[in-house]
TORKOL-4160 file (C-alpha; in steps of 0.2 Angstrom, whole numbers, padded with zeros to 4 digits, m for minus):
403
<pt num="1" X="0000" Y="0000" Z="0000"/>
<pt num="2" X="0007" Y="0017" Z="m0005"/>
<pt num="3" X="0002" Y="0032" Z="0006"/>
<pt num="4" X="0007" Y="0049" Z="0000"/>
<pt num="5" X="0002" Y="0068" Z="0003"/>
<pt num="6" X="0000" Y="0081" Z="m0011"/>
<pt num="7" X="m0002" Y="0099" Z="m0008"/>
<pt num="8" X="m0010" Y="0112" Z="m0020"/>
<pt num="9" X="m0021" Y="0127" Z="m0020"/>
<pt num="10" X="m0037" Y="0117" Z="m0021"/>
<pt num="11" X="m0042" Y="0099" Z="m0017"/>
<pt num="12" X="m0046" Y="0096" Z="m0035"/>
<pt num="13" X="m0029" Y="0101" Z="m0040"/>
<pt num="14" X="m0020" Y="0090" Z="m0027"/>
<pt num="15" X="m0030" Y="0075" Z="m0032"/>
<pt num="16" X="m0026" Y="0077" Z="m0050"/>
<pt num="17" X="m0008" Y="0078" Z="m0045"/>
<pt num="18" X="m0010" Y="0062" Z="m0035"/>
<pt num="19" X="m0018" Y="0053" Z="m0050"/>
<pt num="20" X="m0004" Y="0059" Z="m0062"/>
<pt num="21" X="0009" Y="0052" Z="m0051"/>
<pt num="22" X="0001" Y="0036" Z="m0044"/>
<pt num="23" X="m0013" Y="0033" Z="m0056"/>
<pt num="24" X="m0032" Y="0033" Z="m0057"/>
<pt num="25" X="m0034" Y="0020" Z="m0043"/>
<pt num="26" X="m0029" Y="0031" Z="m0029"/>
<pt num="27" X="m0041" Y="0033" Z="m0014"/>
<pt num="28" X="m0043" Y="0049" Z="m0004"/>
<pt num="29" X="m0040" Y="0046" Z="0014"/>
<pt num="30" X="m0040" Y="0064" Z="0021"/>
<pt num="31" X="m0041" Y="0082" Z="0016"/>
<pt num="32" X="m0036" Y="0096" Z="0027"/>
<pt num="33" X="m0031" Y="0115" Z="0025"/>
<pt num="34" X="m0013" Y="0119" Z="0029"/>
<pt num="35" X="m0003" Y="0135" Z="0031"/>
<pt num="36" X="0010" Y="0140" Z="0018"/>
<pt num="37" X="0028" Y="0139" Z="0023"/>
<pt num="38" X="0043" Y="0150" Z="0021"/>
<pt num="39" X="0047" Y="0168" Z="0021"/>
<pt num="40" X="0032" Y="0180" Z="0023"/>
<pt num="41" X="0021" Y="0164" Z="0024"/>
<pt num="42" X="0007" Y="0174" Z="0033"/>
<pt num="43" X="0004" Y="0184" Z="0018"/>
<pt num="44" X="0002" Y="0168" Z="0007"/>
<pt num="45" X="m0015" Y="0159" Z="0005"/>
<pt num="46" X="m0019" Y="0143" Z="0014"/>
<pt num="47" X="m0015" Y="0127" Z="0004"/>
<pt num="48" X="m0025" Y="0111" Z="0003"/>
<pt num="49" X="m0016" Y="0094" Z="0008"/>
<pt num="50" X="m0024" Y="0078" Z="0002"/>
<pt num="51" X="m0018" Y="0061" Z="0008"/>
<pt num="52" X="m0021" Y="0047" Z="m0004"/>
<pt num="53" X="m0018" Y="0028" Z="m0004"/>
<pt num="54" X="m0014" Y="0016" Z="m0017"/>
<pt num="55" X="m0016" Y="m0003" Z="m0013"/>
<pt num="56" X="m0004" Y="m0012" Z="m0025"/>
<pt num="57" X="0013" Y="m0021" Z="m0025"/>
<pt num="58" X="0027" Y="m0012" Z="m0032"/>
<pt num="59" X="0045" Y="m0008" Z="m0029"/>
<pt num="60" X="0040" Y="0008" Z="m0021"/>
<pt num="61" X="0029" Y="m0001" Z="m0009"/>
<pt num="62" X="0043" Y="m0014" Z="m0005"/>
<pt num="63" X="0055" Y="0000" Z="m0001"/>
<pt num="64" X="0042" Y="0008" Z="0011"/>
<pt num="65" X="0040" Y="m0009" Z="0020"/>
<pt num="66" X="0059" Y="m0011" Z="0022"/>
<pt num="67" X="0060" Y="0007" Z="0029"/>
<pt num="68" X="0046" Y="0004" Z="0042"/>
<pt num="69" X="0055" Y="m0012" Z="0048"/>
<pt num="70" X="0072" Y="m0003" Z="0049"/>
<pt num="71" X="0065" Y="0011" Z="0058"/>
<pt num="72" X="0055" Y="0000" Z="0071"/>
<pt num="73" X="0070" Y="m0012" Z="0073"/>
<pt num="74" X="0082" Y="0002" Z="0077"/>
<pt num="75" X="0071" Y="0010" Z="0089"/>
<pt num="76" X="0067" Y="m0006" Z="0099"/>
<pt num="77" X="0085" Y="m0012" Z="0100"/>
<pt num="78" X="0092" Y="m0013" Z="0118"/>
<pt num="79" X="0110" Y="m0012" Z="0112"/>
<pt num="80" X="0118" Y="m0002" Z="0099"/>
<pt num="81" X="0117" Y="m0011" Z="0082"/>
<pt num="82" X="0126" Y="m0009" Z="0066"/>
<pt num="83" X="0116" Y="0003" Z="0055"/>
<pt num="84" X="0104" Y="m0005" Z="0043"/>
<pt num="85" X="0106" Y="m0003" Z="0024"/>
<pt num="86" X="0099" Y="0015" Z="0020"/>
<pt num="87" X="0082" Y="0015" Z="0012"/>
<pt num="88" X="0079" Y="0028" Z="m0002"/>
<pt num="89" X="0078" Y="0045" Z="0008"/>
<pt num="90" X="0061" Y="0050" Z="0000"/>
<pt num="91" X="0053" Y="0033" Z="0004"/>
<pt num="92" X="0060" Y="0033" Z="0022"/>
<pt num="93" X="0054" Y="0051" Z="0026"/>
<pt num="94" X="0037" Y="0047" Z="0019"/>
<pt num="95" X="0035" Y="0031" Z="0030"/>
<pt num="96" X="0041" Y="0041" Z="0045"/>
<pt num="97" X="0028" Y="0054" Z="0043"/>
<pt num="98" X="0014" Y="0041" Z="0039"/>
<pt num="99" X="0019" Y="0030" Z="0053"/>
<pt num="100" X="0018" Y="0045" Z="0065"/>
<pt num="101" X="0001" Y="0050" Z="0059"/>
<pt num="102" X="m0006" Y="0033" Z="0062"/>
<pt num="103" X="0001" Y="0032" Z="0079"/>
<pt num="104" X="m0007" Y="0049" Z="0083"/>
<pt num="105" X="m0024" Y="0043" Z="0077"/>
<pt num="106" X="m0024" Y="0026" Z="0086"/>
<pt num="107" X="m0017" Y="0034" Z="0102"/>
<pt num="108" X="m0013" Y="0021" Z="0115"/>
<pt num="109" X="m0022" Y="0006" Z="0106"/>
<pt num="110" X="m0006" Y="m0003" Z="0102"/>
<pt num="111" X="0000" Y="m0003" Z="0119"/>
<pt num="112" X="m0017" Y="m0008" Z="0126"/>
<pt num="113" X="m0018" Y="m0023" Z="0114"/>
<pt num="114" X="0000" Y="m0028" Z="0119"/>
<pt num="115" X="m0005" Y="m0028" Z="0137"/>
<pt num="116" X="m0019" Y="m0040" Z="0134"/>
<pt num="117" X="m0007" Y="m0052" Z="0125"/>
<pt num="118" X="0003" Y="m0055" Z="0141"/>
<pt num="119" X="m0002" Y="m0072" Z="0148"/>
<pt num="120" X="0001" Y="m0078" Z="0166"/>
<pt num="121" X="0015" Y="m0090" Z="0167"/>
<pt num="122" X="0003" Y="m0104" Z="0172"/>
<pt num="123" X="m0005" Y="m0103" Z="0155"/>
<pt num="124" X="0012" Y="m0106" Z="0147"/>
<pt num="125" X="0016" Y="m0121" Z="0159"/>
<pt num="126" X="m0001" Y="m0129" Z="0154"/>
<pt num="127" X="0003" Y="m0128" Z="0136"/>
<pt num="128" X="0020" Y="m0135" Z="0139"/>
<pt num="129" X="0012" Y="m0150" Z="0148"/>
<pt num="130" X="0001" Y="m0155" Z="0133"/>
<pt num="131" X="0016" Y="m0164" Z="0125"/>
<pt num="132" X="0019" Y="m0150" Z="0112"/>
<pt num="133" X="0007" Y="m0159" Z="0099"/>
<pt num="134" X="0001" Y="m0142" Z="0092"/>
<pt num="135" X="0014" Y="m0129" Z="0087"/>
<pt num="136" X="0014" Y="m0114" Z="0098"/>
<pt num="137" X="0007" Y="m0097" Z="0091"/>
<pt num="138" X="0019" Y="m0083" Z="0088"/>
<pt num="139" X="0016" Y="m0067" Z="0097"/>
<pt num="140" X="0011" Y="m0059" Z="0080"/>
<pt num="141" X="m0002" Y="m0073" Z="0078"/>
<pt num="142" X="m0009" Y="m0069" Z="0095"/>
<pt num="143" X="m0010" Y="m0050" Z="0091"/>
<pt num="144" X="m0019" Y="m0053" Z="0075"/>
<pt num="145" X="m0031" Y="m0065" Z="0083"/>
<pt num="146" X="m0034" Y="m0052" Z="0097"/>
<pt num="147" X="m0038" Y="m0039" Z="0083"/>
<pt num="148" X="m0050" Y="m0051" Z="0075"/>
<pt num="149" X="m0059" Y="m0054" Z="0092"/>
<pt num="150" X="m0060" Y="m0035" Z="0095"/>
<pt num="151" X="m0069" Y="m0032" Z="0079"/>
<pt num="152" X="m0081" Y="m0046" Z="0083"/>
<pt num="153" X="m0084" Y="m0038" Z="0100"/>
<pt num="154" X="m0089" Y="m0022" Z="0091"/>
<pt num="155" X="m0101" Y="m0033" Z="0080"/>
<pt num="156" X="m0092" Y="m0033" Z="0064"/>
<pt num="157" X="m0099" Y="m0047" Z="0054"/>
<pt num="158" X="m0088" Y="m0063" Z="0056"/>
<pt num="159" X="m0086" Y="m0065" Z="0037"/>
<pt num="160" X="m0080" Y="m0047" Z="0035"/>
<pt num="161" X="m0068" Y="m0048" Z="0050"/>
<pt num="162" X="m0061" Y="m0064" Z="0043"/>
<pt num="163" X="m0058" Y="m0056" Z="0026"/>
<pt num="164" X="m0049" Y="m0042" Z="0033"/>
<pt num="165" X="m0038" Y="m0053" Z="0044"/>
<pt num="166" X="m0035" Y="m0065" Z="0029"/>
<pt num="167" X="m0028" Y="m0050" Z="0019"/>
<pt num="168" X="m0016" Y="m0046" Z="0033"/>
<pt num="169" X="m0011" Y="m0065" Z="0034"/>
<pt num="170" X="m0004" Y="m0064" Z="0017"/>
<pt num="171" X="0010" Y="m0053" Z="0023"/>
<pt num="172" X="0011" Y="m0060" Z="0040"/>
<pt num="173" X="0029" Y="m0065" Z="0046"/>
<pt num="174" X="0034" Y="m0072" Z="0063"/>
<pt num="175" X="0045" Y="m0057" Z="0066"/>
<pt num="176" X="0033" Y="m0044" Z="0059"/>
<pt num="177" X="0031" Y="m0029" Z="0072"/>
<pt num="178" X="0014" Y="m0026" Z="0080"/>
<pt num="179" X="0013" Y="m0009" Z="0074"/>
<pt num="180" X="0016" Y="m0014" Z="0056"/>
<pt num="181" X="0001" Y="m0026" Z="0057"/>
<pt num="182" X="m0010" Y="m0014" Z="0066"/>
<pt num="183" X="m0006" Y="0000" Z="0053"/>
<pt num="184" X="m0010" Y="m0011" Z="0039"/>
<pt num="185" X="m0027" Y="m0017" Z="0046"/>
<pt num="186" X="m0031" Y="0001" Z="0050"/>
<pt num="187" X="m0027" Y="0007" Z="0033"/>
<pt num="188" X="m0036" Y="m0007" Z="0024"/>
<pt num="189" X="m0052" Y="m0004" Z="0034"/>
<pt num="190" X="m0052" Y="0015" Z="0030"/>
<pt num="191" X="m0050" Y="0010" Z="0012"/>
<pt num="192" X="m0065" Y="m0001" Z="0014"/>
<pt num="193" X="m0076" Y="0013" Z="0021"/>
<pt num="194" X="m0070" Y="0026" Z="0009"/>
<pt num="195" X="m0072" Y="0045" Z="0011"/>
<pt num="196" X="m0090" Y="0052" Z="0016"/>
<pt num="197" X="m0101" Y="0057" Z="0001"/>
<pt num="198" X="m0112" Y="0071" Z="0007"/>
<pt num="199" X="m0125" Y="0082" Z="m0001"/>
<pt num="200" X="m0117" Y="0094" Z="m0014"/>
<pt num="201" X="m0125" Y="0108" Z="m0024"/>
<pt num="202" X="m0132" Y="0104" Z="m0041"/>
<pt num="203" X="m0121" Y="0108" Z="m0056"/>
<pt num="204" X="m0136" Y="0119" Z="m0062"/>
<pt num="205" X="m0153" Y="0122" Z="m0054"/>
<pt num="206" X="m0160" Y="0114" Z="m0039"/>
<pt num="207" X="m0154" Y="0098" Z="m0030"/>
<pt num="208" X="m0169" Y="0087" Z="m0024"/>
<pt num="209" X="m0164" Y="0076" Z="m0009"/>
<pt num="210" X="m0175" Y="0062" Z="m0004"/>
<pt num="211" X="m0174" Y="0054" Z="0014"/>
<pt num="212" X="m0180" Y="0036" Z="0015"/>
<pt num="213" X="m0180" Y="0024" Z="0029"/>
<pt num="214" X="m0190" Y="0015" Z="0042"/>
<pt num="215" X="m0201" Y="0023" Z="0055"/>
<pt num="216" X="m0193" Y="0029" Z="0071"/>
<pt num="217" X="m0175" Y="0031" Z="0065"/>
<pt num="218" X="m0175" Y="0050" Z="0066"/>
<pt num="219" X="m0177" Y="0055" Z="0048"/>
<pt num="220" X="m0187" Y="0071" Z="0052"/>
<pt num="221" X="m0174" Y="0077" Z="0065"/>
<pt num="222" X="m0160" Y="0073" Z="0053"/>
<pt num="223" X="m0168" Y="0083" Z="0039"/>
<pt num="224" X="m0170" Y="0098" Z="0051"/>
<pt num="225" X="m0151" Y="0097" Z="0055"/>
<pt num="226" X="m0146" Y="0096" Z="0037"/>
<pt num="227" X="m0158" Y="0110" Z="0033"/>
<pt num="228" X="m0151" Y="0121" Z="0047"/>
<pt num="229" X="m0133" Y="0118" Z="0040"/>
<pt num="230" X="m0138" Y="0124" Z="0023"/>
<pt num="231" X="m0149" Y="0138" Z="0028"/>
<pt num="232" X="m0139" Y="0146" Z="0043"/>
<pt num="233" X="m0121" Y="0141" Z="0040"/>
<pt num="234" X="m0120" Y="0141" Z="0021"/>
<pt num="235" X="m0134" Y="0154" Z="0017"/>
<pt num="236" X="m0143" Y="0143" Z="0005"/>
<pt num="237" X="m0161" Y="0143" Z="m0001"/>
<pt num="238" X="m0170" Y="0128" Z="0006"/>
<pt num="239" X="m0187" Y="0121" Z="0004"/>
<pt num="240" X="m0194" Y="0107" Z="0015"/>
<pt num="241" X="m0207" Y="0095" Z="0009"/>
<pt num="242" X="m0215" Y="0079" Z="0017"/>
<pt num="243" X="m0223" Y="0065" Z="0009"/>
<pt num="244" X="m0226" Y="0056" Z="0026"/>
<pt num="245" X="m0245" Y="0058" Z="0026"/>
<pt num="246" X="m0247" Y="0044" Z="0038"/>
<pt num="247" X="m0240" Y="0052" Z="0053"/>
<pt num="248" X="m0247" Y="0069" Z="0057"/>
<pt num="249" X="m0235" Y="0072" Z="0071"/>
<pt num="250" X="m0220" Y="0070" Z="0059"/>
<pt num="251" X="m0227" Y="0083" Z="0047"/>
<pt num="252" X="m0230" Y="0095" Z="0061"/>
<pt num="253" X="m0213" Y="0093" Z="0068"/>
<pt num="254" X="m0205" Y="0097" Z="0051"/>
<pt num="255" X="m0217" Y="0112" Z="0049"/>
<pt num="256" X="m0211" Y="0118" Z="0066"/>
<pt num="257" X="m0193" Y="0117" Z="0060"/>
<pt num="258" X="m0197" Y="0126" Z="0044"/>
<pt num="259" X="m0205" Y="0140" Z="0053"/>
<pt num="260" X="m0190" Y="0142" Z="0064"/>
<pt num="261" X="m0178" Y="0142" Z="0049"/>
<pt num="262" X="m0190" Y="0153" Z="0039"/>
<pt num="263" X="m0191" Y="0142" Z="0024"/>
<pt num="264" X="m0206" Y="0136" Z="0014"/>
<pt num="265" X="m0214" Y="0119" Z="0019"/>
<pt num="266" X="m0227" Y="0109" Z="0010"/>
<pt num="267" X="m0236" Y="0092" Z="0012"/>
<pt num="268" X="m0235" Y="0082" Z="m0004"/>
<pt num="269" X="m0249" Y="0069" Z="m0008"/>
<pt num="270" X="m0246" Y="0066" Z="m0027"/>
<pt num="271" X="m0233" Y="0066" Z="m0041"/>
<pt num="272" X="m0241" Y="0081" Z="m0048"/>
<pt num="273" X="m0239" Y="0091" Z="m0032"/>
<pt num="274" X="m0220" Y="0087" Z="m0031"/>
<pt num="275" X="m0219" Y="0093" Z="m0050"/>
<pt num="276" X="m0228" Y="0109" Z="m0045"/>
<pt num="277" X="m0216" Y="0112" Z="m0030"/>
<pt num="278" X="m0201" Y="0110" Z="m0042"/>
<pt num="279" X="m0208" Y="0124" Z="m0053"/>
<pt num="280" X="m0212" Y="0135" Z="m0038"/>
<pt num="281" X="m0195" Y="0133" Z="m0030"/>
<pt num="282" X="m0184" Y="0132" Z="m0046"/>
<pt num="283" X="m0173" Y="0146" Z="m0040"/>
<pt num="284" X="m0169" Y="0137" Z="m0024"/>
<pt num="285" X="m0153" Y="0128" Z="m0020"/>
<pt num="286" X="m0160" Y="0112" Z="m0011"/>
<pt num="287" X="m0177" Y="0104" Z="m0009"/>
<pt num="288" X="m0177" Y="0091" Z="0005"/>
<pt num="289" X="m0191" Y="0078" Z="0005"/>
<pt num="290" X="m0196" Y="0068" Z="0020"/>
<pt num="291" X="m0204" Y="0051" Z="0016"/>
<pt num="292" X="m0215" Y="0039" Z="0026"/>
<pt num="293" X="m0207" Y="0023" Z="0033"/>
<pt num="294" X="m0215" Y="0007" Z="0025"/>
<pt num="295" X="m0217" Y="m0011" Z="0029"/>
<pt num="296" X="m0206" Y="m0023" Z="0018"/>
<pt num="297" X="m0222" Y="m0032" Z="0014"/>
<pt num="298" X="m0233" Y="m0017" Z="0009"/>
<pt num="299" X="m0231" Y="m0017" Z="m0010"/>
<pt num="300" X="m0243" Y="m0003" Z="m0012"/>
<pt num="301" X="m0233" Y="0009" Z="m0001"/>
<pt num="302" X="m0217" Y="0003" Z="m0009"/>
<pt num="303" X="m0223" Y="0006" Z="m0027"/>
<pt num="304" X="m0230" Y="0023" Z="m0022"/>
<pt num="305" X="m0213" Y="0029" Z="m0014"/>
<pt num="306" X="m0204" Y="0022" Z="m0030"/>
<pt num="307" X="m0215" Y="0032" Z="m0041"/>
<pt num="308" X="m0212" Y="0048" Z="m0031"/>
<pt num="309" X="m0194" Y="0046" Z="m0031"/>
<pt num="310" X="m0192" Y="0043" Z="m0049"/>
<pt num="311" X="m0205" Y="0056" Z="m0054"/>
<pt num="312" X="m0191" Y="0069" Z="m0055"/>
<pt num="313" X="m0179" Y="0059" Z="m0065"/>
<pt num="314" X="m0172" Y="0068" Z="m0080"/>
<pt num="315" X="m0179" Y="0084" Z="m0073"/>
<pt num="316" X="m0168" Y="0089" Z="m0059"/>
<pt num="317" X="m0152" Y="0082" Z="m0050"/>
<pt num="318" X="m0158" Y="0071" Z="m0036"/>
<pt num="319" X="m0150" Y="0061" Z="m0022"/>
<pt num="320" X="m0158" Y="0048" Z="m0011"/>
<pt num="321" X="m0152" Y="0045" Z="0007"/>
<pt num="322" X="m0157" Y="0029" Z="0017"/>
<pt num="323" X="m0158" Y="0034" Z="0035"/>
<pt num="324" X="m0154" Y="0019" Z="0047"/>
<pt num="325" X="m0152" Y="0018" Z="0066"/>
<pt num="326" X="m0135" Y="0011" Z="0072"/>
<pt num="327" X="m0144" Y="0002" Z="0086"/>
<pt num="328" X="m0154" Y="m0009" Z="0073"/>
<pt num="329" X="m0149" Y="m0028" Z="0072"/>
<pt num="330" X="m0138" Y="m0032" Z="0057"/>
<pt num="331" X="m0151" Y="m0045" Z="0051"/>
<pt num="332" X="m0164" Y="m0032" Z="0051"/>
<pt num="333" X="m0153" Y="m0019" Z="0042"/>
<pt num="334" X="m0150" Y="m0031" Z="0028"/>
<pt num="335" X="m0169" Y="m0033" Z="0026"/>
<pt num="336" X="m0172" Y="m0014" Z="0026"/>
<pt num="337" X="m0157" Y="m0011" Z="0014"/>
<pt num="338" X="m0163" Y="m0024" Z="0002"/>
<pt num="339" X="m0181" Y="m0017" Z="0002"/>
<pt num="340" X="m0175" Y="0000" Z="m0003"/>
<pt num="341" X="m0163" Y="m0006" Z="m0015"/>
<pt num="342" X="m0177" Y="m0013" Z="m0025"/>
<pt num="343" X="m0183" Y="0005" Z="m0028"/>
<pt num="344" X="m0167" Y="0015" Z="m0030"/>
<pt num="345" X="m0149" Y="0018" Z="m0027"/>
<pt num="346" X="m0145" Y="0027" Z="m0011"/>
<pt num="347" X="m0131" Y="0033" Z="0001"/>
<pt num="348" X="m0131" Y="0029" Z="0020"/>
<pt num="349" X="m0135" Y="0040" Z="0035"/>
<pt num="350" X="m0133" Y="0032" Z="0052"/>
<pt num="351" X="m0142" Y="0039" Z="0067"/>
<pt num="352" X="m0142" Y="0036" Z="0086"/>
<pt num="353" X="m0123" Y="0033" Z="0088"/>
<pt num="354" X="m0125" Y="0040" Z="0105"/>
<pt num="355" X="m0136" Y="0025" Z="0110"/>
<pt num="356" X="m0124" Y="0011" Z="0106"/>
<pt num="357" X="m0106" Y="0006" Z="0111"/>
<pt num="358" X="m0103" Y="m0004" Z="0095"/>
<pt num="359" X="m0101" Y="0003" Z="0077"/>
<pt num="360" X="m0099" Y="m0013" Z="0067"/>
<pt num="361" X="m0115" Y="m0011" Z="0058"/>
<pt num="362" X="m0108" Y="0004" Z="0049"/>
<pt num="363" X="m0094" Y="m0007" Z="0041"/>
<pt num="364" X="m0106" Y="m0021" Z="0038"/>
<pt num="365" X="m0119" Y="m0011" Z="0029"/>
<pt num="366" X="m0105" Y="m0002" Z="0019"/>
<pt num="367" X="m0098" Y="m0018" Z="0013"/>
<pt num="368" X="m0115" Y="m0027" Z="0011"/>
<pt num="369" X="m0123" Y="m0013" Z="0000"/>
<pt num="370" X="m0108" Y="m0005" Z="m0007"/>
<pt num="371" X="m0117" Y="0012" Z="m0004"/>
<pt num="372" X="m0107" Y="0027" Z="0002"/>
<pt num="373" X="m0108" Y="0033" Z="0019"/>
<pt num="374" X="m0112" Y="0052" Z="0022"/>
<pt num="375" X="m0118" Y="0058" Z="0039"/>
<pt num="376" X="m0120" Y="0051" Z="0056"/>
<pt num="377" X="m0130" Y="0059" Z="0071"/>
<pt num="378" X="m0128" Y="0056" Z="0089"/>
<pt num="379" X="m0142" Y="0065" Z="0098"/>
<pt num="380" X="m0158" Y="0075" Z="0096"/>
<pt num="381" X="m0151" Y="0093" Z="0097"/>
<pt num="382" X="m0154" Y="0103" Z="0081"/>
<pt num="383" X="m0144" Y="0109" Z="0072"/>
<pt num="384" X="m0130" Y="0101" Z="0082"/>
<pt num="385" X="m0127" Y="0082" Z="0085"/>
<pt num="386" X="m0123" Y="0078" Z="0066"/>
<pt num="387" X="m0107" Y="0077" Z="0057"/>
<pt num="388" X="m0099" Y="0070" Z="0041"/>
<pt num="389" X="m0095" Y="0052" Z="0043"/>
<pt num="390" X="m0077" Y="0050" Z="0049"/>
<pt num="391" X="m0068" Y="0034" Z="0044"/>
<pt num="392" X="m0053" Y="0036" Z="0054"/>
<pt num="393" X="m0062" Y="0039" Z="0070"/>
<pt num="394" X="m0074" Y="0024" Z="0067"/>
<pt num="395" X="m0060" Y="0012" Z="0062"/>
<pt num="396" X="m0050" Y="0017" Z="0078"/>
<pt num="397" X="m0066" Y="0012" Z="0088"/>
<pt num="398" X="m0068" Y="m0004" Z="0079"/>
<pt num="399" X="m0051" Y="m0009" Z="0083"/>
<pt num="400" X="m0053" Y="m0005" Z="0102"/>
<pt num="401" X="m0047" Y="0012" Z="0103"/>
<pt num="402" X="m0056" Y="0027" Z="0111"/>
<pt num="403" X="m0065" Y="0039" Z="0101"/>
């Protein structure tokens, strides 16, 4: 895996530079604004730094691995050792920076896992008394097994956890350092999550955004939070619609938020009414549409919602977001995801992260549906308690680290 940072005036320019050097297969892992350096730097505009990863075997990757092992071996040696053969300066400097960044993100996770690996001497004696029929596990084998069990404790699906561990097993060596194995699992899981894909303005005209999902997951509150961000923070023109004609309370709740934000609100009963709303709000930036939760077996409701969503096809840009609760059982999430997949493609929003201690379902649904994650919510406060999905923070928690 190649990890490298590119700095340019804009995010787009930095990504283009990365693609020119590493190829089209790069995955963006992080984007941040950095200050210019050098003389009179305070007069220069800020730059954008993009960290990208490329998962492939190459001479550059081999040199990077060698540099990691040399750096770790030299830092752990108790006595002065002969200097290892120098790695290419650029590769070694890159590895040092990326290794340091990973350590900062995982905090003390590695040391915590190492402590759990320490077994009482009695356990070792018990093993030695069994005749040595089974080859004793190496420390790195125990470490990887511990990471696997930690993922299972965080309710990562067993097959997905096994697949991740098997990928690491392909490079497993008896003397492989713990932090090298940990860094590889960390990076691979971030790549599996991908970067968040959130609501962006239409290239021209309005963007219509449909929010679908079962009853009780917090769709209406989530819409209010997103509308607040657009209206208050970004000064965009927003209209709120609801097609949830089954729950009067949900419609009144959204109407209340619309009044507070001073944005238009309508209840939509038919396809003709949504087309009229498109015409009336054609100079707006966003139209956010709440929808009713439906039973998986109610084909009439499913057909009605599908017709509503597809009624705007070829007329305006649209996005569909499936809102799910992080507290829902994985088997039920699969059923819900399959039901909505029959209607349309979607991106994922997870709510109620504050009501669970395990986040495995975020990875499970990402891999099961191949749908991009966008936002997560962790409370009822509007416009707070919402943020873009953070793959680094989530992976750290899945591997046993603190948020």
